[in-house]
N, C-alpha and C positions, 0 to 999 in steps of 0.2 A: 446304859450300855447302847451302842448304836442301834442292835437289832432288837431290842425287847418291843420296838411297835408293830415288829412283823410275827409276833406270837399268834394272833388269831388269823394268818394269813393261812386260807387253804389252796393250794395250788391246782389241786384236782376239782375243786367246785369252779375255781377261775377259769379252768381248762374247759369243763362242763358247760358253763353259761355261755362260753366265746364260741363253742362249736354248735351251740344250741341259735345263738344270734346270727351265725352265720349261714345255717342250713335256713332259718327263716327268711333272712335277705336273699338267699339264692331261689329259694321258692317263690318270692315276692316278683323278682326279677325274671323268673321263667315263666310267670302268670302273663306278666305284661307283654314278653317277647311273643307268647303264643297269641295273646289276644291281637297284637299288631300284625304278625304273619295271617292270620285267619282273614282281618279286616282288608290286609293287601291281596290275598287271594280271591274275595269276593269282589274287591275293587276291580282288580284283573278280568275278571269273567264280565263285569259292568262295562268295562271298557270295550272288552271285546263283543259286546251286543251293542255297543253305539250310545251307550248313556254318556253323558256331560258330566264333566268334574263337580259342578254344583249339584246336581241330582245325586249323583254316589256320595258325596260328602254329607250331604242332608240324610240320605238313608243310612248310611254307616256310621254317623256322628262322630266323623273324623272331620280335623279342620280341612278347609277348602286348599289352603297352601301345600299341605302334606297331597292331597289327591291329586292336585295340579303336577308337583314335582312327579308323582308315579307317572302319570298321564304322559307326562315329559320324557320321561326315561323309556315307558314302553313305546311312544312313537318314536323315539330317535332306533330303539331296537329294529322296527319293522322298517325304517328307512334304509338301514344297512343291508 
């Protein structure tokens, strides 16, 4: 029969596992976003105090390219 292989299939267990995996992925993404926001906040304060991009990147553990992008956007904001 075509559906004999589905005999042991429990839709509730599959849904529960799927929800748990989704929650874990959501928590992981949220933690990453929070860490990025915290680093950006600290970098903004360092920018305002005159720290260079290289120094800020080193102290925060962010890539120099990322910090330079942030500094550029803040520079453009202050020019407006």
